N, C-alpha and C positions, 0 to 999 in steps of 0.2 A: 415727518409725516405733519400734515397742514391740519390743525386743529379747526372745529367749525366756532366762530365767535363766540356763542355760549359757553365753550370750553376754557376760553382763555383766564387768567387766575384773576380772582377777585382781590379788591383792595383790602392789604390786610388793616385792622385796626388798628389806632394810634396807641399803644401800650402806655407810652409817658404822658399822654393827655390824661389817660384814664386814671394813672397813678396819681396825678397832680389834684383831678378832682376828687379822687378818696381821700387823699390829704386836706384837702378844704373841706369834705363833710365832715372829718374828724374835729376841725376846729369850730364848727358853727353850735351858734347858743343852744344846743339841746344836748339830750342823752344821745350816744353813739346808737344808731339803728333806730331812734324813735320815729322816725319817718317811713319807716318800712321802704315798701317798695317803691317809693317816691325818689329814695336816695339812689339805689340800683340803677333807676331809669335815667336820673342826670348824669351817672357815672358811665354809663353804655353810652348814651348819646354823645358825652364827650370822647370817649374813643372811637365812635363813628366820625364824628364830625370834626377832630383833630383840635379839638380845644378845651382846656379844662372849663370854661364857660360858655357851655352848648346853649342854644335855643332854637324853637320849634316855630318862629313866629310868620316865615314865608311859605305857604302850603301849596303844593301841586297835587288837585285830583283829576285822574284821568277813566273815563267809564266807557271802557270796551262794549261793542254790543255784536250779537252776532246771532242767527238762529241755528235750529236743531233739526237733522231729519229725522231724528228717534220720535219725534212727535207724532210722526204717521203711526206709532205704536200706541198713543192714547195714553200717554205717561204725563200730561198737563192738566191742569183744572182751565189754563187759560188759551185763547188760540195767538197762532204767531203772529197776528196783525197787530197783538200787543207791543211787541218788540219795538216796530216801527212810530208807533204812536206814543210811546215814551220817551224815544229820541226828542221827538218834539217836547215834550213836557220836560226832559231835562234842560232844553236851551231856552225855552221860554220863561223856565224859574219853577214849576209848579211840583217837581219831583221833591221826594224827600231830602238827596243829595243837593238838592240846589238851594234848598232851604236851608244847610247847613254849612254849603262851601260860604253863601252869603253871609251867614253869621260868624264865619271864620276869616272871612275877610279871604277865601282862599281862590286860587285860579280855578279854574274845572274847563274842562276840556272833554269834547265827545267825540268819539271813533266809531263809527259802522263801517265793521267789517263785511257785513253782507245778511242782508234780510231777507226773509221767505217772500214777503209783499212788495214788491217796486215800490221805490219812495221818488217823491220829487225831491232833489237836492234841498237842504235845510240849509239854513244861515248859521254858522258858527257848528257844525257838524262837517267833519272830516269823513267823507264817503270812501271807503277804499275798495268797495265792491269785488271782494273776495269770490263771490257766489251767492246763489239764493239759500245762505245757511249751509250747514255740512250734510253729507249724505246720512242717510240712516244706519248706522254701525252695527244693527242688526243682520243686514245683508252685504256691505261695504265697508270700505274703511271711510273715516269720518271725511279727512280729506285728502288730499293730494301732498305729494312732499313739498310741491310748488307753494302750494297755498299752507302750508304747515310752515314754511321758511319765512313768507311774507308777513304773515302773522305775529312770528315771534319778532319779527325786525321792527312792525308796528310798535310793539310795546319798546323796544330799544329807541326807536326815534321819539317816541313820547318823552321818556327818561332825557333826551337830549334836550327836547325844547323845555323841560322842567329845571336843568342845569342851567341852560341860559338866562331863564327867568331868576335865577337866584334862589332857588328853592332850598329849603332846608329840610324838608319830609316830602315822602311820595307817599300817595294813596290811590291803590288802584281799587276802583270799582266795574262791575259786570253787570249788562241787562242780558238776556237772552231766554224765550221761552224754550223750557227743555233743557236747561242747563243743570240742573241739580241732577238730572239723571247722569248727564254724560261726567259731571266732576264725582257721582256714586261711581261711576263705572273706572274711571281712571284712579281712583283712590281703590278700588278692590283689586285693580291688576297691579299697581305699585306695594301695595301692601300685603298682597296675597291673602286677601279674605274673600268669604263670600258675599253676595248682593244684600242678603239680609241683614248683615253687620252693618252697613252702610246708608242703606237707602231707606229715605223718609218722605214725609209729605209733600216736601216743596212748597209749591205754591196753594196746596190746602187739599190733599188727596185725602179720601178714607183710606180705613183698614182697607179695603177690598182694592184700591187703588193702589196702596202702596205693595201689595202683594204681587198687582200684576206688574208695576215697574220693576220691583225685584226679581222677577222672572225674564223680562226683556233684557235688564243688565246680564242676568247668566246667560242666557243664550249669547248674548254679544262675548261674554267671555271666553265661552266655548269656541265661539266662531276663530277669534282672533289669538288664541290660545297660545300658539306656536311663537309668535311675536311678541310676547309682552315681557320678555325680561329686559327689552332695550325700552329705557324709560322714552328717546325719542317716538320710537314706532307705537308706543300706549297712547304717547301725544296726537298722534294722527291719524290713527285707527278709533278712539273714543273720544280725544276732546271736541274742543268747539273753537270757533276762530278767538272768540273773546278769552277763551282758558289759554289759551298759545301765547295771544298779545301780554297777559298778565304774566303768565311765567317769564315770558322776554323780558317784559319790564321789571321785572324781579331781580335777573339775571345782569340786566345792565344796570341798572342799582348799585348794586355789590360791586361791579367792575367800575363803575366811576365814584363810589364811595359817597352815595346817596341813600340815608336811613327810608325804611319801609315802614309803614304802618299796616299790616294786612287787615281786609276785614275778615268777612265771615266763610262758609263754609265753601262755596264756589272759590272765592280768592284762597283760599286755605288750601285747596286741592291744587290750585294753580302753584302756588308756593311749594308744594309736596313736588311736583314735576319740576319745577327749577332748582329743588335741592338735590334731585335725582340726577339732574342734568351737569349739575356743579355743586358737589356740598359747598366749597366754599361761600355759598351765596346765603346761607343760613344766619352767619354772623349779621347782615345787616338786614335780618326781620326784626321786626317788633309785631308782636300781635295782641288787638283792640279785644276782641271780645268771643267767648264761648258762644255759639248759636244754639237755635231750637234744634234745629236738624241735627238726628241722633248720631249720624256720622262724624259731625264736627269734631266731637270729643275724642274720637278715635286719630282723626288725622293731627290733632294737635298733642296727642301724647307721642305719636310717631315723629315728629319734629321738636319733642321736648320743648315745647310751648307753653308758659305760664299766661294767659291772656289777661288784659286789665279790667274786665267787665264781664258781667252774667246777667243780661237782663231779657233771656227771652226773645231774642232778637232773630228774624229771618228774611227781612226785606232785600239784603244784599245792595246793589249800588256804589258799595263804599262808604253807606251811611252807618253804620257800626264803627268803623274805623274813624271816621269825624267825629261821633259822641265821642271818643275818646281821648281826641286830641287835649283837650282842655288839661286831663290829668298830665300829657306830657309838657305842656306849657307851665304848669305850676310846677311840676318838678325842678324844670329848668329856672324858675323865678325865686323859687325858695333856696335851689343850690345858688345861684348868681346874688342874690340881693339881701340875704340873711345876713346878719352882722356874724364874726366872728368872737370867742371870748375875748380875745386883747383888742379887737374894736371896740366891743360893748362895755370893756371894762367889767367884766362879769367874772366870777372865780370859775376857774376850769376845775375840772376832777382831779383828784391824785395821779398821777401817773402813774 
């Protein structure tokens, strides 16, 4: 039986490099465990990168954009034209993730999978034109099978470019009006939870808007219910182009051995999809922050994820992950550059 590419085995972690990193941590001039999670971050990255001296200095940030047909149901406070307008903002350097990418000296690529408002091709944007956004999943499946496959492959292709550029860490971001509705619906389907457990305000809905959004998601779950035992069917029926691309990127990172730092609610929903399609993917995912969207905590719990930050963020774009990068960098530098007891001629604790 031929496996789909995303079902192929993920790269195993390098346990020997991880053991060497743990041994080094035990010799650094500090009490064991005194740097808390910074220690485990360094040793985890060692296992991912296959070296006892990990580093995350070369960064790749990919922002995937796509529109959502479910916006017809009045689930967003913003018009769909914003998706295309933000693509220009990303490449002109005015978006939050653009600012953060400059600060981190990170490569930033922008992939347009399909917007509702037609766009003139933008410099430095990869336009894939899968369609004018997804279909309204209250009435039909969001994507065709072919569209879903191409979106997954768009994520895989982004990872190939990141690897060719020598990236040591991959961050996926997203842009798409209505995508918190799609992410909520996906998570409800995959976790077998009602909409009220996961649906939140997204871009700023009031309480009445949140109730309406939950009702829309519940309608979709009923319509597609008989198909939702299969994670790929969940994705093509309830997802978005950009969510599928993110899932494809996370799967490709795990297969090719590139550590991932997952962003907020939408990206975590994509990570949930990826781990359902191929559970081995989970070993390659680090989680940057716990966002303000109420369903984010439930997805993180399902993934047994312990995020690095909790700042009340809900922007998306990969911005929360970018903000967490300095913690990873400091974890590596402390691990690599601190002296050992022997090097510093400091008395070690008794054996």
